[in-house]
N, C-alpha and C positions, 0 to 999 in steps of 0.2 A: 597478529599484531595488536597491542595492549593500547587502549585510548585512556591514557591517565588524567587527561585534563578537559574529558567530555563535558562537564558540566562548567568550567570556568571560561569557556568560549562562547560567547553569544552572537550570533548574526546580527544584522543590521535590521533585519525583518523582525526578530525577537525582542530586540531592545524596547520597542514601544509597548510591551506588554509587563515590562519589569515595574516593580511597585515604585520607584525612583519616579517614573512617569507619572505625574498626578494628572488625572481627571476631573473634570467637574462632576459628571455623572457617571455611577457604575450601575449597570443594569445586568439582570438575568432573568431568562424565562424558562418555563416548564410547559412546553406546547404539548396540547392532545387535541382531538377532534372536536370535543365539546366545549373545554375550558382551556385558559392559558394563565399561570400564574406570573406574576412580574413582580420580581425584587429589585428595590431601588436604592443607592446608598449614594450620598454625596461625597465629597472629598474629607468632609471633618465629620461625618455620621459616626454614630457609635454601634449601631444596628440597624438591619436593612428595613426598610418600611414595603408590605406586600400587598399587593392586590391580586383580585380575580377578575377576569371577566371573560364573555363568550369568546370563542375562537373565530375573532372575525380579523381578517389581515388588514383592513381599511381602518376599522377603529383603533388597531394595535398602532399603526402608522401616525394616526391623528393623535394617539396619547403622548407618543415619543416626542412629537412636532413641539409640544408645550415646553420642554425643557431647553434652556440655552446655552451654549458653551460646549467644552471638550466632552464627549460622549463616548462610552467603550460598552458594548455588549456581549454577554457570554450564552452560548447554548450548547447542550450536550449533544454529540453526534447521534442523530436517528435517521430512519428513512425520509422524514421530511426538513431535515436540516439544510440541503442545499436550497430547498426552494425558498425557506424562510431566508437565507442568506443573500439570495438575490434580490427578494423584496426588500429586506430592510437595510441594504446594504449603504443607500443613499442618506440614511437618517444617522449615520454613526462614523465617528472618526476610524473607528475598528471594531471589527467584528471578530471575536474569538471564538470558533468552534473547539470544544474541550473533548479530550479522551475520557468517556464514562468510565473506563477500566480502571482509571487512576485517581478517581474520586471515592475514595473508600470512606471518607466524612460522611458521604449522602447514605449509605448503608447502615449506619450507627443511629439507634435510637427511634423514635416514630418516624415515618415515611408518608408524607403528603406531597403534592404539587408544591404548595406553598412553602413547607419546610424545603423542598431539596432547591428551589428557586432561592431563597433566603441563603442556605450555605453555600450555593455556585455565587452568589454576589459577594460573599465574604472571601471565598477562596480567588475570585477575581481580584478583588482589591489588595490581597495579599500577596498577588503574583505568583499563586501556587498551582494554576492551571496549566497542563499540558495541550497545546493546538494540535487540531487534526487539521490537514490541508484542504483547503477549498480554493478555487478560483471561478472569476465571472468570465473566464474564455471560453470560446465554444470547444477547444480541445478538451473540457472537462468531461463532454459527452462521449468522447472516445474511451474513456474508463468505463462509462455504462455499457457501451458497446463489449468491450473486453471481458467484464464481468458477466455479461449473458453467455458470450462465447464459452467462458469457462464453466458456467452453469451447464450448459448444453452438453459440453464435453463429459463432464460428471455425471449427466442423465445418462447419456448414450452408453458410457463405460459400464454403469449399473445393468442396463438392459442386454449388453453383450454377455455381461457376467451370468444373468439369469439364463440367457440361451444355452451357455457351457455348462451349467448346473444341469439344466434338462437333459443334455447328452450323458452326463456323469450319472444321472439317476438312472438312467436306461443301459448303463455299461457302454456306451458308444464313445469313441475318441472323436473330440470335438474339431472340425476341420478335416478330419482324415476319413470318416465314415458318414455314409448317408443316414438322414434322420428317417427313420422307419419306427410307426408305433399304430397298435390298433384301437387305444385308448382315446375314444373321442374327446375327452377334457384335455389331456396332454396335448393333443393336436389343436385344438382350439387356442391354447395359451401360446403354443409355438407358432402359430401363424399370427397371432397378434403381436408377439415379440418380432418377428420378421418385417412385419409392416413398422412397427416402431423402429427397427433398425434402419430401415431404408429411409424413412422420415428424417431420422437424426442425419444419415450420410448426407442427404440432400441440403439439410441446413447447413451442416458442417461445411460443405463445399461453397454456399453461398455466403457464408461468415468470412472463407478464407480468399474469396474472391474480392470482397470488399476490403480486407486486409492487404492483397497486393495492390489494389488500386490506391489506397493510403501510402504504400511506399513509392509510387510513381510521383503523387501529386505533393506529399509533403518531405521536403529535402531531408529533415533531421531523422525521422523514420528510414527514409531510405538510407542515410548513412548509418543509422545502426543495424539494419540489415546486412549490410557488407561486414560487417565483423565475423569474424571467424567464428563459427559456431553458433551464432545467433539465429540468423534466417528471418522470414517473412515475419512469422506468428510470435516469435519470440521478441523480435524488434517493436510490434507493435503493443504487446504486453508489458515491456520496459516502458515505453514513451508514456502508455496509458495511466500507469501506477505512480511514476515519478512526476510527469508534466513540466514542472519546474525546477530543474537540477540546482539553481542558485540558492535553494532553500537549505541544502546541505553546507555545513561550513567548510568540509573538505572532503576528500574521498574516505577517509577514515570513518567519519560519522556516515557516509554513504554505505560503507561496509557493514557498519552496524546495523543500518536500517534492513540491509540485505541479509543478516544474519551468516555473515561471513566472520565474524570476531565473539570472541567470549572475552567476559569482563572478570577482572579480579575480585576477589571477596576478601577484604582485609579490614583487621579490626585490632585495637591494641597492638600495633606492630606486627601482627602474625598473620599469616596467608592462609586463607580456608579454602584455596582452589578457585576454581573459574565457574562462572556461569553464563548461560547465554540469555541476553534480554530480549525484550519483546520484539519481534521484528516481523517484516513482511515476507509470508511464505511463498507467495506466488514469485516474487523476485528471487528469493532464493533457491526455488526450483528452475526457474529460468536460466540462472548462472551455473548451476550445477549441472543440469543437462547440456548446457551449451560447452561446459568445459569437455563433457564426455564425447559430445559430438565432434569437438575440434580435434580433441587428441585421436579420434578414432579415424581423422583426415588427413591429407597431405597440404598442410597449409604452414602459415609463420608460426600459429599458436602450438601447433604440433611439435616443431621446430623447439620452441622456449619450452615445451614439456620436457622434449629430450636433454636440453641443455641442463634443466634443473636436475635429472636424473645424473648426468655426468658430474654434477657438483656434490653428489652424495646425498640428495633427498630421497625419500621413500616414495613409491608411485602415489600413496595416499597424501602427502604433504606436497607433492608436486603438483597434483590433481587440484588440491586446495589453493594453491599458489594460482595457477590457472583461472581458478574460478574468480578469484579477487583481480588478476590483471583485466578480465574479460568485465568485470563490473567497473574497474578503472576506467577502461577504454568507452563504456558505455557512458559512464558519468562526463567524461570530458567532451565527447560529441554532443551531450545535450546541454552541457554548459556554454561551450564554445561555438556549438553548431558549427563544427567543421567536420570535413570527413576524416573517416578512420586512417591511421597511416599504420600498416603493417609493419612489422619486425622493429616496432617503437620499442620493445623489451630489451633490446640489445643496449639502448642509451642506460634503461634502467638497471641492468647488470653493471654496466661500467662505472654507472653512479655508485653504486652500492661497494663497487671494488676499491674505489677512492677513498670511502667514508670507513 
């Protein structure tokens, strides 16, 4: 699916960041544990005015209170950004948390906290910053829960691989032969890995119990878990990453965020192929694995897959179409907060035939 108008359609939420919306005061801060650099521009300023002070949130709020009128603030996404977002939200009409990976200007020339804050302020007033989504809702902490779970699984997988490597080092077949060694050091390492694996499985089970509880108590997460191929864990992951589906203009932009589309590269009337934009790897993994799970079962989406094959699509393209369909279903469930409707793909195919 090509997205030819990706940059021409702007959601209502994004319109407030456009340069046509004139604020009385533009602020940018570069926060560290010891000091904070604050850059300030008025609507008619030619260059930012930058000051530095000690990192004290109360003094920072007192400083911002002295400015009257419409105020906007930008902060680069870091580990302390959400805390700052919550603490400072009441002082500004809008706080824009920006994506540091897109701020190439900050890596050019000298680099200090004051210079970074000054450049951010200039980019803010020009409307050249890309927002990173933040929310004041309690659901934001579900994202922290999911990221902790993902980190746990990665660490657990690493320990399991280490155990498997010990088997291979002794010429044993993992899970098929008993571990036997006379080497005290290897036995010590093996026992330590066994303890770590036992703890990992216990913690993982506790996380998954909490995920099941969220499915029962939160209607939207419960709706997501009923989508063929998604299940409880992927439902919580999807909800935690997206949180607010209305921040995407349409399903095509959601596909792009999930890494399910590639963008054209064109210049001078010539095409130079396609490229993948920056996307959320967790969501891409969720929808790709959900497609494989659905295809391997007996459900409405497996029927959709078979229909696509009968229409002449290759297995790879049909599987990719299934990933997009599951992503679209999740997007619709979260946007409209309505239960998933199986076999809705039949209507999609009928519409495509008419067109």
